[in-house]
C-alpha positions in Angstrom: 161.4 43.2 89.8 164.0 41.9 92.3 164.4 45.8 93.3 160.7 46.4 94.3 160.9 42.9 96.3 163.6 44.4 98.4 162.0 48.0 98.5 161.0 48.9 102.2 160.6 51.8 104.7 163.7 53.1 104.6 163.8 53.2 100.7 160.6 54.6 100.8 162.2 57.7 103.1 165.3 57.8 100.7 162.9 58.6 97.6 160.6 60.5 99.7 163.6 62.8 100.8 164.8 63.1 97.5 161.5 64.3 96.2 160.5 66.8 99.2 164.5 67.9 98.4 163.4 68.5 94.3 160.5 70.2 95.1 162.1 72.6 97.8 165.2 73.2 94.8 162.3 74.0 92.5 160.3 76.3 95.0 163.3 78.1 95.2 164.2 78.2 91.5 160.9 79.4 90.1 160.7 81.7 93.0 164.2 83.7 92.0 163.6 83.3 88.1 165.5 80.6 87.5 163.0 77.7 86.8 163.7 76.9 83.4 167.6 76.7 84.3 167.0 74.6 86.4 165.3 72.0 84.3 168.1 72.3 82.0 170.5 71.1 85.0 167.9 68.0 85.8 168.3 67.2 82.1 172.2 67.3 82.0 172.0 64.6 84.9 169.8 63.0 83.5 171.5 62.8 80.8 175.0 62.2 82.6 173.2 59.0 84.7 172.4 57.7 81.4 175.7 58.5 79.5 177.5 57.2 82.3 175.0 54.1 84.2 173.3 52.4 81.5 174.4 53.2 78.2 178.2 52.6 80.2 180.3 55.2 77.1 183.2 55.6 77.9 185.1 59.0 76.5 181.4 61.0 76.5 180.8 59.2 80.3 184.1 61.3 80.8 183.7 64.7 79.0 180.0 64.4 80.7 182.4 63.8 84.3 184.3 66.8 84.2 182.0 69.1 83.4 180.0 67.7 86.4 183.1 68.3 88.8 184.1 72.2 87.0 179.3 72.3 87.3 179.4 72.1 90.8 181.7 74.9 91.4 179.3 76.9 88.7 176.9 76.6 90.3 177.8 77.5 93.6 179.1 81.1 92.3 175.4 80.9 90.3 173.6 80.2 92.6 175.5 81.8 96.1 172.0 83.8 97.0 169.4 80.5 96.8 172.2 78.9 98.9 172.6 81.8 101.4 168.2 81.5 101.6 168.9 77.8 101.9 170.6 77.5 105.2 169.4 80.1 107.1 165.6 78.8 106.5 166.4 75.3 107.7 168.6 77.4 110.7 167.7 76.6 114.1 167.6 80.4 115.7 165.1 81.2 112.6 163.2 77.7 113.4 163.7 78.6 117.1 162.0 81.9 116.3 159.6 81.7 114.8 158.2 78.6 117.5 158.7 80.8 120.5 156.6 83.5 118.8 154.0 81.4 117.7 153.6 80.1 121.6 153.8 82.9 123.6 152.4 85.4 120.4 149.0 85.7 122.1 150.4 86.9 126.0 153.5 89.2 124.4 150.3 90.6 121.7 148.0 91.7 124.7 150.8 93.8 126.4 151.2 96.0 122.2 148.3 96.3 121.2 149.3 99.5 120.0 153.1 99.3 119.2 152.1 99.4 115.6 149.4 101.8 115.6 151.0 105.2 114.2 152.4 103.0 111.4 148.7 101.6 110.2 147.8 105.2 110.8 150.6 106.7 109.1 149.7 103.8 106.4 145.8 104.4 106.1 146.7 108.0 106.3 149.5 108.0 103.1 147.7 105.9 101.1 144.2 107.9 101.3 147.3 111.1 99.5 148.6 108.8 97.7 151.9 109.5 99.3 154.4 106.2 98.2 156.5 104.1 101.2 158.2 101.6 101.9 158.6 100.3 105.5 161.1 97.1 107.0 160.7 96.0 109.8 163.3 94.1 111.3 162.2 90.6 112.9 165.6 88.1 113.9 167.7 88.7 110.8 170.1 91.7 110.9 170.0 94.1 108.4 173.2 96.2 109.9 174.6 96.5 105.7 171.7 97.8 104.6 171.0 100.3 107.5 174.5 102.3 107.4 174.0 103.3 104.2 170.8 104.7 104.6 170.2 107.8 106.7 170.4 107.2 111.1 167.1 108.6 112.6 167.3 106.1 115.6 163.5 107.5 117.1 160.8 106.4 118.5 158.0 105.0 115.6 155.8 108.1 115.5 153.0 108.5 113.6 153.9 111.9 112.2 157.7 111.5 112.0 156.8 109.1 109.6 154.6 110.9 106.8 157.2 113.7 106.9 160.0 111.1 106.1 158.3 110.4 103.4 156.7 113.2 102.4 157.2 114.0 98.9 159.3 117.2 99.1 161.1 115.3 101.8 165.2 114.7 101.1 164.2 110.8 102.6 161.1 109.7 100.9 163.2 107.8 98.6 164.0 104.8 99.8 162.9 102.6 103.1 162.9 103.4 106.7 164.3 100.6 108.9 162.2 100.1 112.1 164.1 97.8 114.3 163.3 96.5 118.1 160.6 99.0 118.1 162.4 102.2 116.6 163.3 104.1 113.6 166.6 103.0 112.8 167.2 105.1 110.1 165.6 106.0 106.5 166.4 106.3 103.2 168.1 102.7 102.7 168.5 100.8 99.5 167.4 97.9 99.4 167.7 94.3 97.1 165.5 94.4 94.2 163.7 91.2 93.4 163.8 90.2 89.5 160.9 86.9 90.1 158.8 86.8 87.3 156.5 85.7 89.5 155.7 88.7 91.0 152.4 91.1 89.2 153.2 93.3 86.5 152.1 96.3 87.6 154.5 96.3 90.5 156.7 98.7 90.8 160.3 99.3 92.0 158.7 100.1 95.7 156.9 96.2 95.3 159.8 94.8 93.9 162.2 96.0 96.2 159.8 95.1 99.5 160.1 91.3 97.7 163.9 91.2 97.5 164.0 91.9 101.1 161.5 90.3 102.3 163.0 87.2 100.5 166.6 87.5 101.8 166.0 88.3 105.5 162.6 87.3 107.4 162.6 91.1 107.7 158.5 92.2 106.8 158.1 95.0 104.1 155.4 97.0 104.1 154.8 99.2 101.1 152.0 102.5 99.9 151.5 102.4 96.1 152.1 105.7 95.1 149.8 104.9 92.2 146.7 103.9 93.4 147.7 104.0 97.6 147.1 100.8 98.0 148.9 99.1 101.4 151.2 95.5 100.4 152.3 93.6 103.3 155.2 90.7 101.8 157.0 88.2 104.4 159.3 85.4 103.0 158.0 84.4 99.3 154.6 85.7 100.4 152.6 88.8 99.8 149.4 90.7 100.3 148.1 92.9 98.3 145.6 95.8 98.7 145.1 94.9 102.5 142.6 97.8 105.0 144.7 99.2 107.8 143.0 96.6 110.1 144.1 93.6 108.1 147.8 95.0 108.1 146.9 96.0 112.4 146.4 92.4 112.9 149.0 91.3 110.6 151.4 93.0 112.2 150.4 92.2 116.3 150.4 88.3 115.0 153.9 88.3 113.0 155.7 91.2 113.7 155.3 91.0 117.0 
């Protein structure tokens, strides 16, 4: 009762920050398929606090204290990708870039309305023929490591070129095409595959690769399904499936710039 009597605005802000941090960690673990591990860690921390702070059990508390010291290093190794994504998400460069895109997207889009038409038309045509494709559009985060693995193209965005690259008999049809700074930079690139349990079961390797790269950086990934011909877009934790060419065109103009 004495604690609640002295509960002030600062304490409320403290509790709110901890709640937001736990919520973000929960969402990150759920996205990466490590939710059960996250719950297990919370249970361990709860038991450790009860044993050490409430029950004052010295022997068991000392053992748990040592496990916590070692566990911090183990968690850094296990969740290295998630930790890197966390600091990338709160980075000022990306946030500033998004603010700039939001403020000036109308002026920028007015001069680039036809910029993504070759991509949209190529996806529409490939979808009608059920030709599988995976196109990644680089934004603020660099993809040099992924680009170097693929085959260098360095060409203007061209509908016919995109369709020829993803033609079933083409040696470059496997893997992803990388578009950077308004040019097709490379093709046949290998992407990290997402193992998230939240993705639909019908998603194939292309969709999981698109989800993996969009979660690892701020790139936009477009997938044309080889089975259904449907077009899907991935960006961050979100994805839209079976969108129309007009919706894809509008999305690229608003988000990709």
